[in-house]
C-alpha positions as CSV (number, residue, x, y, z in Angstrom):
1,M,137.5,-143.5,-82.1
2,P,134.1,-141.9,-81.6
3,R,132.7,-139.9,-84.5
4,K,131.7,-136.4,-84.1
5,D,128.1,-135.6,-85.0
6,A,127.3,-133.1,-87.7
7,T,126.2,-130.3,-85.4
8,S,129.5,-130.1,-83.6
9,R,131.5,-129.5,-86.8
10,H,129.3,-126.6,-87.9
11,N,129.1,-124.5,-84.8
12,Q,129.2,-120.8,-85.5
13,P,132.2,-119.0,-84.0
14,K,131.2,-116.7,-81.2
15,Q,131.8,-113.0,-81.7
16,P,134.8,-111.8,-79.7
17,V,134.0,-109.8,-76.5
18,L,134.9,-106.2,-77.0
19,R,137.3,-104.6,-74.5
20,T,136.6,-101.1,-75.7
21,P,134.8,-99.1,-73.0
22,E,131.1,-98.6,-73.6
23,P,131.3,-94.8,-73.8
24,V,133.8,-95.1,-76.6
25,Q,131.5,-97.7,-78.3
26,N,128.6,-95.3,-78.1
27,R,130.6,-92.4,-79.5
28,V,131.8,-94.6,-82.4
29,I,128.2,-95.5,-83.2
30,A,127.0,-91.9,-82.9
31,R,129.8,-90.8,-85.3
32,Y,129.0,-93.6,-87.7
33,V,125.3,-92.6,-87.8
34,E,126.4,-89.0,-88.4
35,G,128.1,-90.2,-91.5
36,Q,131.8,-90.1,-90.5
37,S,134.1,-92.7,-92.0
38,N,135.7,-95.5,-90.0
39,R,139.1,-93.9,-90.6
40,L,138.0,-90.6,-89.2
41,I,136.3,-92.2,-86.2
42,A,139.3,-94.3,-85.4
43,R,141.7,-91.3,-85.6
44,E,139.5,-89.0,-83.5
45,E,138.7,-91.7,-80.9
46,G,142.4,-92.8,-80.8
47,I,141.5,-96.5,-81.6
48,D,142.4,-98.8,-84.5
49,R,140.2,-98.9,-87.6
50,A,139.7,-102.7,-87.0
51,T,138.3,-101.9,-83.6
52,V,135.9,-99.5,-85.1
53,A,134.8,-102.2,-87.6
54,R,134.4,-104.7,-84.8
55,I,132.3,-102.3,-82.7
56,L,130.1,-101.6,-85.7
57,S,129.7,-105.3,-86.6
58,Q,128.5,-106.5,-83.2
59,Q,125.0,-107.8,-83.5
60,D,123.6,-105.5,-80.8
61,M,125.4,-102.6,-82.4
62,V,124.0,-103.4,-85.8
63,E,120.5,-103.4,-84.3
64,L,121.2,-100.1,-82.5
65,I,122.5,-98.5,-85.7
66,A,119.4,-99.7,-87.5
67,Q,117.2,-98.1,-84.8
68,Y,119.1,-94.8,-85.1
69,Q,118.7,-94.8,-88.9
70,T,115.0,-95.6,-88.6
71,A,114.6,-92.7,-86.1
72,L,116.5,-90.3,-88.5
73,L,114.4,-91.4,-91.4
74,G,111.3,-90.7,-89.3
75,I,112.2,-87.1,-88.8
76,V,112.9,-86.4,-92.5
77,P,109.3,-85.2,-93.1
78,K,109.6,-82.8,-90.1
79,A,112.9,-81.5,-91.5
80,I,111.4,-80.9,-94.9
81,R,108.4,-79.0,-93.3
82,A,110.9,-76.9,-91.4
83,F,112.7,-76.0,-94.6
84,E,109.4,-75.1,-96.2
85,E,108.4,-72.9,-93.3
86,V,111.7,-71.0,-93.3
87,L,111.6,-70.6,-97.1
88,D,108.0,-69.3,-96.8
89,S,109.0,-66.8,-94.0
90,D,109.4,-63.1,-94.4
91,N,113.0,-63.1,-93.1
92,L,115.0,-62.7,-96.3
93,H,118.3,-63.2,-94.7
94,L,117.2,-66.5,-93.1
95,K,115.6,-67.6,-96.4
96,A,118.7,-66.9,-98.4
97,A,121.0,-68.7,-96.0
98,T,118.7,-71.7,-95.8
99,A,118.2,-71.9,-99.5
100,T,121.9,-71.6,-100.1
101,K,122.7,-74.4,-97.7
102,L,119.9,-76.6,-99.1
103,L,121.1,-76.1,-102.7
104,E,124.7,-76.8,-101.7
105,G,123.6,-79.9,-99.9
106,V,121.9,-81.4,-102.9
107,G,124.7,-80.3,-105.2
108,A,122.7,-77.8,-107.2
109,L,124.8,-74.8,-106.1
110,H,128.4,-74.6,-107.1
111,K,130.9,-71.8,-106.8
112,A,130.3,-71.0,-110.5
113,G,126.7,-70.3,-109.6
114,I,123.5,-72.3,-109.8
115,V,123.8,-75.0,-112.4
116,R,121.6,-77.9,-113.5
117,L,122.8,-81.2,-111.9
118,A,123.3,-82.6,-115.4
119,D,125.6,-79.7,-116.3
120,Q,127.9,-80.0,-113.3
121,P,130.6,-82.2,-115.0
122,A,130.8,-79.7,-117.9
123,V,131.1,-76.8,-115.5
124,L,133.8,-78.6,-113.5
125,E,135.7,-79.5,-116.7
126,R,135.5,-75.9,-117.9
127,E,136.9,-74.7,-114.6
128,R,139.8,-77.2,-114.8
129,R,140.6,-76.0,-118.3
130,Q,140.6,-72.4,-117.2
131,Q,142.8,-73.1,-114.3
132,R,145.2,-75.1,-116.5
133,L,145.4,-72.2,-119.0
134,L,146.0,-69.7,-116.2
135,I,148.9,-71.8,-114.9
136,L,150.3,-72.3,-118.3
137,G,150.2,-68.6,-118.9
138,Q,151.9,-67.9,-115.6
139,M,154.6,-70.4,-116.5
140,A,155.1,-68.8,-119.9
141,G,155.4,-65.4,-118.3
142,M,158.0,-66.8,-115.9
143,M,159.9,-68.3,-118.8
144,M,159.9,-64.9,-120.6
145,A,161.2,-63.2,-117.5
146,K,163.9,-65.7,-116.9
147,G,164.8,-65.6,-120.6
148,E,165.2,-61.8,-120.5
149,K,167.1,-61.9,-117.2
150,F,169.6,-64.6,-118.2
151,G,169.6,-64.1,-122.0
152,T,168.2,-67.5,-122.9
153,P,165.9,-68.0,-125.8
154,L,162.4,-69.4,-125.4
155,P,161.7,-73.0,-126.4
156,P,160.8,-73.5,-130.1
157,G,157.1,-73.9,-129.4
158,F,157.0,-70.4,-128.0
159,A,158.5,-68.7,-131.1
160,G,156.5,-65.6,-132.1
161,M,154.8,-65.4,-128.7
162,D,157.3,-62.9,-127.3
163,D,155.0,-59.9,-128.0
164,A,151.9,-61.6,-126.7
165,L,153.6,-62.7,-123.5
166,K,155.0,-59.2,-122.9
167,E,151.4,-57.8,-122.9
168,I,150.4,-60.2,-120.0
169,E,151.3,-58.8,-116.6
170,P,152.9,-61.3,-114.3
171,P,151.0,-62.0,-111.1
172,Q,152.2,-59.9,-108.2
């Protein structure tokens, strides 16, 4: 029996030929470069996520994506200059809208107002606590209303809170 030489045992497998139409492939790449997830791309293009991954892993597609990313990085200085020009303009409405979007984009503006990036976890935690207290207060108010309506006493942990709960108006 003839022996196989070393090169025949270590041949690299060829990448499968894609059957996805080229326009779909181009849209997949464009969406990926825009930052969309493979799952979203697959859902909106009506194809499987594995197909999206295969499209994006093709050698020529990897090179094309790298070209797109390089082109996008090349226009970053222009984009920064454009922001600077708008922020230096006399149009206050445009300045405010641009500044707001810019601050939201970098995560420095939150619905609680402008916060330092280092303080954001604390602000979010405070909002979560406030939301939790609001919900607990509403639940206690509902328990009071049900207790009065059906004549059932409040749980032991709520003893002495009857008067305090009566002062709180239930949400309309």
